[in-house]
C-alpha positions in Angstrom: 19.1 136.3 80.8 20.6 138.3 83.7 19.0 141.6 84.3 22.3 143.4 84.8 24.4 141.9 82.1 23.7 141.4 78.4 25.4 139.7 75.5 26.6 143.1 74.3 28.7 143.4 77.4 30.9 140.4 76.5 34.3 141.7 75.5 35.7 140.8 72.1 38.5 138.3 71.6 40.9 141.1 70.8 40.0 143.0 74.0 40.7 139.9 76.2 43.9 139.2 74.4 45.2 142.5 75.6 45.1 141.4 79.3 48.3 140.5 81.1 46.9 137.0 81.8 46.4 136.3 78.2 49.8 137.6 77.2 51.3 135.2 79.7 49.1 132.4 78.4 50.2 132.9 74.8 53.8 132.9 75.9 53.3 129.6 77.8 50.8 127.7 75.7 51.2 129.2 72.2 48.9 131.6 70.4 46.7 129.0 68.6 45.9 127.1 71.8 45.3 130.2 73.8 43.0 131.8 71.2 41.0 128.5 70.9 40.6 128.3 74.6 39.6 131.9 74.8 36.9 131.5 72.2 35.5 128.5 74.1 35.5 130.5 77.4 33.6 133.4 75.7 31.1 130.9 74.2 30.6 129.5 77.7 29.7 133.0 79.0 27.2 133.5 76.1 25.6 130.2 77.0 25.3 131.1 80.7 23.7 134.4 79.9 21.2 132.9 77.5 20.2 130.4 80.2 19.8 133.2 82.8 22.8 132.2 84.9 24.9 135.0 86.5 28.5 135.2 85.3 31.2 137.7 85.0 31.9 139.3 81.6 35.0 141.2 82.6 38.0 140.8 80.3 40.2 139.8 83.2 37.8 137.3 84.6 37.4 135.7 81.1 41.2 135.7 80.7 41.6 133.9 84.0 39.0 131.3 83.1 40.8 130.8 79.8 44.1 130.2 81.6 42.3 127.7 83.9 41.0 125.8 80.8 44.5 125.8 79.3 46.1 124.5 82.4 43.5 121.7 82.7 44.0 120.7 79.1 47.8 120.7 79.6 47.7 118.4 82.6 49.2 114.9 81.8 46.8 112.0 81.5 49.4 109.7 83.2 49.6 110.9 86.8 51.4 109.7 89.9 49.1 108.3 92.6 49.4 106.9 96.1 48.7 103.2 95.8 47.0 102.3 99.1 44.9 99.5 97.6 46.9 96.8 99.3 47.9 95.3 95.9 51.6 95.7 95.4 51.7 95.0 91.6 48.5 96.6 90.7 48.0 96.2 86.9 45.7 99.3 86.7 48.3 101.4 88.5 51.3 100.4 86.5 52.6 97.3 88.3 56.2 97.6 89.5 57.8 100.8 90.7 61.3 100.9 89.3 64.5 101.0 91.3 66.3 104.4 91.4 69.2 103.0 89.3 66.7 101.9 86.7 65.1 105.3 86.6 68.5 107.0 86.3 69.5 104.6 83.4 66.2 105.3 81.6 66.6 109.0 82.0 70.1 108.8 80.6 68.8 106.9 77.6 66.1 109.5 77.0 68.5 112.5 77.3 71.5 111.2 75.3 72.4 109.3 72.2 73.3 105.7 73.3 75.2 102.7 71.8 72.0 100.8 71.2 72.9 98.7 68.1 76.5 99.9 67.9 79.5 97.8 68.9 81.9 100.3 70.5 84.8 97.8 70.3 84.6 97.2 66.5 82.8 100.3 65.4 80.3 98.1 63.6 76.6 97.6 63.9 75.7 95.5 67.0 72.6 93.9 68.5 70.5 95.6 71.1 69.8 92.3 72.9 73.5 92.1 73.6 73.1 94.9 76.2 71.3 92.5 78.5 72.1 89.0 77.2 75.2 88.4 79.4 73.3 89.4 82.5 70.3 87.2 81.7 72.6 84.2 81.0 74.5 84.7 84.2 71.3 85.0 86.3 69.5 82.1 84.8 72.3 79.7 83.7 70.9 79.7 80.1 73.1 79.5 77.0 71.5 82.5 75.4 68.7 85.0 75.9 66.6 87.5 74.0 64.1 90.2 75.0 60.6 91.3 73.8 58.1 93.8 75.0 56.1 91.5 77.4 55.7 87.8 78.3 52.6 87.5 76.1 54.8 88.5 73.2 57.5 86.0 74.3 55.0 83.1 74.3 53.6 84.2 70.9 57.0 84.5 69.3 58.2 81.1 70.6 55.0 79.4 69.5 55.2 81.0 66.0 58.9 80.1 65.7 58.8 76.5 66.8 55.2 75.5 66.2 54.0 77.2 63.1 52.1 74.7 60.9 52.9 72.1 63.5 51.4 70.9 66.8 51.9 72.1 70.3 51.2 69.7 73.2 49.8 71.3 76.4 48.2 69.9 79.5 44.5 70.7 79.7 45.0 72.0 83.2 47.5 74.6 81.9 45.3 76.3 79.3 45.4 79.6 81.1 43.6 82.9 80.7 45.2 86.0 82.2 44.1 89.6 82.4 42.9 91.4 79.2 41.3 88.2 77.8 44.7 86.7 77.0 43.7 83.1 76.4 46.4 80.6 75.5 44.4 78.6 72.9 43.7 81.9 71.1 47.3 82.9 71.2 48.3 79.5 69.8 45.8 79.9 66.9 47.3 83.4 66.1 50.8 81.9 66.3 49.8 79.4 63.6 50.2 76.3 65.7 47.7 73.5 66.4 46.8 72.9 70.0 46.9 69.3 71.2 45.4 69.0 74.7 46.4 66.2 76.9 45.2 64.9 80.3 42.2 66.2 82.2 41.4 69.4 84.0 42.9 68.1 87.3 45.2 65.2 86.3 47.9 64.9 83.6 50.4 62.1 83.4 53.7 61.6 81.5 52.0 58.8 79.4 49.5 61.4 78.2 52.3 63.5 76.7 54.1 60.5 75.3 51.0 59.4 73.5 50.4 62.8 72.0 53.9 63.4 70.6 54.1 62.5 67.0 55.7 63.4 63.7 53.8 66.8 63.5 54.7 67.9 67.0 56.7 71.1 67.1 57.0 71.5 70.8 55.7 70.7 74.2 54.6 73.7 76.3 54.5 73.6 80.1 52.7 76.6 81.6 53.2 77.6 85.3 49.7 78.5 86.5 50.8 81.6 88.4 47.4 83.2 88.7 45.3 80.2 89.9 45.6 76.8 91.6 43.8 73.5 91.1 43.7 71.6 94.4 42.4 68.2 95.6 42.8 65.1 93.5 45.4 66.4 91.1 48.5 65.3 89.2 51.0 67.1 87.0 54.2 66.1 85.3 57.3 67.8 86.8 59.4 69.8 84.3 62.4 67.5 84.8 60.5 64.4 83.8 58.9 66.2 80.9 62.3 67.4 79.7 63.7 63.8 79.7 60.7 62.7 77.5 61.1 65.6 75.0 64.8 65.1 74.8 64.3 61.5 74.0 61.8 62.3 71.3 63.9 65.1 69.8 61.5 68.0 70.3 61.7 71.2 72.3 60.3 71.7 75.8 59.2 75.3 76.4 58.4 76.3 80.0 56.4 79.5 80.5 56.8 80.8 84.0 54.3 83.7 83.6 55.2 86.2 86.3 58.6 84.6 86.7 61.3 85.4 89.3 65.1 85.3 89.6 65.2 84.7 93.3 63.7 82.3 95.8 60.8 84.3 97.2 60.6 82.0 100.3 63.6 83.9 101.6 61.2 86.9 102.0 58.5 85.0 103.7 56.5 84.3 100.5 55.4 81.1 98.9 58.0 79.3 96.8 57.8 80.1 93.1 59.9 78.4 90.4 62.8 80.6 89.4 64.0 81.0 85.8 67.3 79.3 86.8 65.5 76.3 88.2 63.4 76.0 85.0 66.6 76.0 82.9 68.3 73.5 85.3 65.2 71.2 85.0 66.0 70.8 81.3 63.6 73.2 79.5 64.9 74.2 76.1 63.4 77.6 76.4 62.0 79.5 79.4 59.7 82.6 79.1 58.9 85.0 81.9 57.9 88.6 82.7 60.2 91.4 83.8 57.6 93.8 85.2 55.9 91.6 87.8 57.8 89.7 90.5 61.1 90.6 88.9 60.3 94.3 89.6 61.5 95.9 86.3 59.8 97.6 83.3 57.3 95.7 81.2 59.3 93.1 79.4 59.3 89.5 78.2 62.4 87.3 78.5 63.2 84.2 76.5 66.2 82.2 77.7 67.5 78.8 76.8 69.4 76.9 74.1 71.5 79.0 71.8 70.3 77.5 68.5 66.7 78.0 69.5 67.3 81.7 70.5 69.0 82.2 67.2 65.9 80.9 65.4 63.7 83.2 67.4 65.8 86.2 66.6 65.5 85.4 62.9 61.7 85.4 63.1 60.4 88.6 61.3 58.0 89.0 64.2 60.9 89.7 66.6 61.4 93.2 65.2 57.7 94.0 65.8 58.0 92.9 69.4 61.4 94.4 70.4 61.9 96.9 73.1 63.3 100.4 72.8 66.4 102.0 74.3 64.7 103.5 77.3 63.3 100.1 78.5 66.5 98.3 77.7 68.4 100.7 79.9 66.0 100.2 82.8 66.1 96.4 82.2 69.9 96.3 82.4 69.9 98.4 85.6 67.3 96.2 87.2 69.1 92.9 86.3 72.3 94.3 87.8 70.6 94.6 91.2 70.1 90.8 91.2 73.9 90.3 91.2 73.8 91.6 94.8 71.1 89.5 96.4 71.9 90.6 100.0 70.8 94.2 99.3 68.1 93.4 96.7 65.2 93.9 99.1 66.4 97.3 100.0 67.1 98.6 96.5 64.3 97.0 94.5 60.9 98.5 95.4 58.8 95.4 94.6 60.8 93.2 97.0 61.0 96.0 99.5 57.2 96.3 99.6 56.8 92.5 99.9 59.4 92.2 102.7 58.1 95.2 104.7 57.4 94.1 108.3 53.8 94.5 109.6 55.0 96.1 112.8 56.7 98.9 110.8 53.5 99.4 108.7 51.4 99.5 111.9 53.7 102.2 113.3 53.2 104.2 110.1 49.5 103.8 110.5 49.8 105.3 113.9 51.5 108.4 112.5 49.0 108.7 109.6 45.8 108.2 111.7 45.6 111.8 113.1 46.4 113.3 109.7 43.6 111.4 107.9 41.2 111.9 110.8 41.7 115.7 110.6 41.4 115.7 106.8 38.0 113.8 106.6 36.5 115.6 109.6 33.8 114.6 112.2 31.6 113.0 109.6 33.8 110.0 109.6 35.4 107.6 112.1 39.0 106.5 111.5 40.9 103.7 113.1 43.9 101.5 112.5 42.9 98.2 110.9 44.5 94.9 110.1 44.9 94.4 106.3 45.9 91.6 104.0 48.1 92.8 101.1 48.2 91.0 97.8 51.1 90.6 95.3 48.8 91.3 92.3 49.2 90.9 88.5 48.3 87.2 88.8 51.3 86.4 91.0 50.9 84.2 94.1 47.1 84.4 93.9 46.4 82.5 97.1 48.9 84.3 99.3 48.3 87.5 101.3 50.7 89.4 103.5 49.7 90.7 106.9 49.6 94.5 106.8 48.0 97.5 108.4 46.2 100.6 107.4 43.4 103.1 108.1 39.7 102.2 107.9 37.5 105.3 107.4 33.8 104.8 108.1 30.8 107.2 108.0 29.8 108.4 111.5 26.2 107.4 110.7 25.1 104.3 108.9 22.4 106.1 106.8 23.5 106.2 103.1 26.9 104.8 104.0 27.5 103.2 100.6 26.9 106.5 98.8 29.0 108.4 101.3 31.9 106.1 100.9 31.7 106.3 97.2 31.8 110.1 97.4 34.7 109.9 99.9 36.8 107.7 97.6 36.1 110.0 94.7 37.2 113.0 96.8 40.5 111.4 97.6 41.0 110.7 93.8 40.6 114.4 93.1 43.7 115.4 95.2 46.8 116.8 93.5 48.3 113.3 93.9 45.2 111.0 93.8 44.9 108.6 96.7 43.6 105.2 95.7 42.2 102.9 98.3 39.5 100.2 98.3 36.0 100.0 99.7 35.4 96.9 101.9 33.7 96.0 105.2 31.6 99.3 105.0 34.8 101.4 105.1 37.3 103.0 102.8 40.5 101.1 103.5 43.9 102.6 103.0 46.5 99.7 103.2 49.8 101.5 103.9 52.2 98.7 102.8 53.2 100.7 99.7 53.3 104.2 101.3 56.9 105.4 101.6 56.6 109.2 101.1 55.1 110.2 104.4 55.9 113.9 104.0 54.4 114.0 100.5 51.3 112.2 101.6 50.8 114.5 104.6 51.2 117.6 102.4 48.8 116.1 99.9 46.1 115.7 102.6 46.2 119.4 103.4 44.3 120.1 100.2 41.6 117.5 100.9 38.0 118.8 100.5 34.8 116.8 100.3 31.4 118.1 99.2 28.7 116.5 101.2 26.8 114.1 98.9 23.3 115.1 98.0 
């Protein structure tokens, strides 16, 4: 125990509560939370003294420590970060950043009562899907549309509605697994449908589907393998040919696009992906796709297609469990409206804006950021502009990268470089707005493709501190 301070010197809870700092804390955080934090702070002082560590026992110091505890506990768990990983749609960082119009719409829905399931014309109860149905039909060419909370839910709901206690025919090459251990065969089992695999891993023919369709078939499912590719000696059946077969046999063809898109991405220098409108035009009875990946909106699953099938889906009791709330619907509507003006889409929609950003512009940004980052990390590191290869992320366009530029930060000495880089990355994560990069090629890489707030980033760097690793 400290020679100068004893346990008797610790002030009482009542004495500390009389300080100005605690009065302000009670006003801000409430008395129960403030008193609980104060008791914890006093107990920490007792522990320190028992262990012989020096610490202050002044009432003001303990009050200040209590306030620090309260502020730390009140900090939100969901925090904004600078995504400098080079992955535009980073699942772990929340995927798509919403357009300003979508943010404004969601804020309005949070602040005010809204006509969610209320028909303003008739004054009667309405349907929430009606808020976005017309837009989805216009943008995809489908007869009808409905919305659920993500594309996994869309697939599950369709399978359960059309395939429960019946068979679903799928090519063996399309039995996908996506992030979070979402495996199509397991989802089919949960949906109550029996999987009928056709073809082989690398080749499936129209005759394989034809032979598998029988009296117990509920639907044929075609899955766009958006997060992997099979190359070499391969064959798959085009959706249009498959649609002709299913129409002839009188069963539904469901085309799951996975990430999905409403525009031709090749116009932005990216690989061609099937659009929802193309899938509908090719004859699919139902098309499912995501709203929060390539489409650039909030997490959503869309189902578009034939009117009578959408009606069956909406009658499924599971639909209510998978529906979206007013906040997300407001953001969805605002995002979809942007697609009605394709000429300005890449300016207004952050996801497409990041994808279409020119490498020369990013390289110029890197030139402006280089001296700031060099000053922040100090002489223990060497910083230089580096070529980068950005990825789309979230399983979309897995084989394509986009030329980009960034900053590579390397230790000035090679000794213990791995440990030093790990500590450096951790230090950047401790900033007021954490900076998330990636460690590669013996460097901490900051890909600047997704950095737009230069002023905020520069101000954030002013607080950078790094303790030398032991």
